[in-house]
N, C-alpha and C positions, 0 to 999 in steps of 0.2 A: 503493500500501499504504498501510497504516498506520504514522508514525513516517518515513517517506521522502518527500522532495520531487524534481520532478523541473524538468524546464525548461517540462513542461506546464502546470506550477502558475500559470503566468502566465494561461492561460483559464481556470483556475478559475472558480464562481462565488464571490462572498464568504463568502456562507454556509456552503459546502463549504470553501473555505479558512481561516475559524476553524474548523470539526470535526474539519479536520486538523491547526490546530497544537493542539487540548486531546488531541489524540493522542500527543504529541509526546514521550517518555520524558524530553525534558531543558529542562523549561519550568519546574522547582523555582525561586525566588524572583524570575521575570520575570513582569512583568503579562500577561497575553496578549493585550493592545491593543498593545501595546509590540512582543508577539514577532511579529505580526501586520505591522505595521509593518516590522520591520527584515527580514524574510520577502521580501517583497513584490520590495524591488528588488534582493536580493546573490540569490534564485534563479536572475536570469537568468544570474549570473558564474560558479556553480560547480553540481557536481550534488552534492547530498546525499543520494542516495540510495547515492554512492559507501561511506557509512558502514555497518557493518554492526550489525543490526537489535539485537544482542547487546552491543554496548556499553553500559555502565555510564556513566548522568550523573555526570562530576567536575565538586565542587565543589572551586575551589581556599581552601586554608587559610587562615585567615587570620593575619595575620601575629603573630611574636612580641615581643612587646615584653619586654625588658629594661634593669633598671638595676644599676648593683652593688653596689644594696641586695638588690635580689631577686637575682641572681644564684645557682645555688647552688656552695658553697663543697664546694672539695675540701681532706678531713680529710688530716693528716698520716701516712705509713705506720706503723705500730705498731713501737714499740723492739722490736727482737729479745729482751730480757730480760721484757718484759711477754708477746710472743707466747711466750713459754716457759715462766711462770712456771705456767698451769696444769696443763702435765705436773711438776710438783714438789711438786702440792698434793696432802696426803694425803685428802683430805673428799673429799663429792660435788657439786659445780659446780650450783647454784640449787637445792639442798636449803631446808630452811626456814629452816636456820641454815647461815651461809658467809659469807665475808667481803665485804664492803660499804665503801664510801666513806664518811667519819664528817664530815669539812669541807672547803669546799673552800679554805681559808689553811691555814698554819701552826699545829700546835695540839700543846702537851702537856698531859696528863691520866690522872690514876691511873686505871686500869682494874679495876675491880671484878670480880666471879667470873661476873653474870649479863653484863655484857659482853664477855666472852673466851667465854663458851658460846656464846651468840648470833654473834660473829663467827667461831666455832668454832676462834681460834688455835692451838691445839695441836695442830691437821693442819696449819698452813701451815709451807713451808720454815724452814730456819735458814739465818743466817749469823754468821760470827763474825772477830774481826779477830787472833784467834792466826795467828800463821806470817804475815801479811801484811803484808811492809814498806812497804807504803802507809799504814798505820794505827799505827804506831809510838807507844804512849802518849806524852803532853804534847807532837807536834807539832800544829800545825795547819796544817790545810789551809783554805786561802784562797780563798774566793769559789767554793769549791763548788756548781755548779748540776744539778738535779736533772732528768735527760733525761724524765722520768714518776711520775708520782703512788707516792708511797710511803705504807704504812700500817705500822710498825712497832708491834712491841711487846717493851723490853726487858725480857732474861731475865736477865742480870745485865751485869755494868760499868757504865761513871759516862761520860756524851759531855757538851761544853759546845758546845750550836750557838750562832753568833752570828747574826742575820739580819739582813744588810747593808739592810735595808728601816730597821730600828728601831735597831742597832747596840748592843742591850741582851743579855748573854749568859743564856742558859736552858740550866738544867743537867736531863740526864736521867735519869732513876734506874730501877733493876727496879721493875718493876710500871707504868711509865708506856707508854704508847699514844702514839706519834707521829704526827703527820698531816705529810710532806713533798709540798707540791701542786709537780706540774710548772712548771719552770722558775725555781723558789725556788731562792735565792743566798743564801749562808750561809759562814760560818765556821766547821769542825769540829776541836774540840780533845779525843781519846780521853785522858779522866781515868784509867778504869782499863779492861782488855781488855774488848772486849764480846762480847755472845752475844746475837741477837734472833730472835723470829719476824717473817717478812714478808709483805706483799702487796702486789702492782705491779699499777697501773693506767693 
């Protein structure tokens, strides 16, 4: 039969054997002449006809080479505060206007009305130090590390931030937008009770 060999193959004429080899389903990637040389001595040792004719020709998968540089990296799990932020946002995520990251590094800048509208700041949730014993005025919190990225818009109050990297104090005033990148370490001193809008990422 086409696609099958038996022990009787040893008595076949060479041209007939070549036709039989051409009809085999699993010859992809092999030269017909080498297939013929392999089959002639092997047919006496076992009966190839036992294999079902419908079995597809399986090609071994090439080994995948990986290196530390090309290995996929697993991202850290999302911080619960970041995961919960969208539920606190009163705007529409994915709209033409809305929150976005402004900088990769710590930055303080005065925000104009155009930027506030573009970021849809009015719909961001609000945070305050009022009634919070962790943020009493004129008490410095040393080496505060940001566990996530945050973009804040100061509505009222005053905050002094001293980045560990520079040691230079920066005062945040009402109307300022502050970028706190994840991992940013600084000392915070609330100079006046704070109220701000915030976006976590």
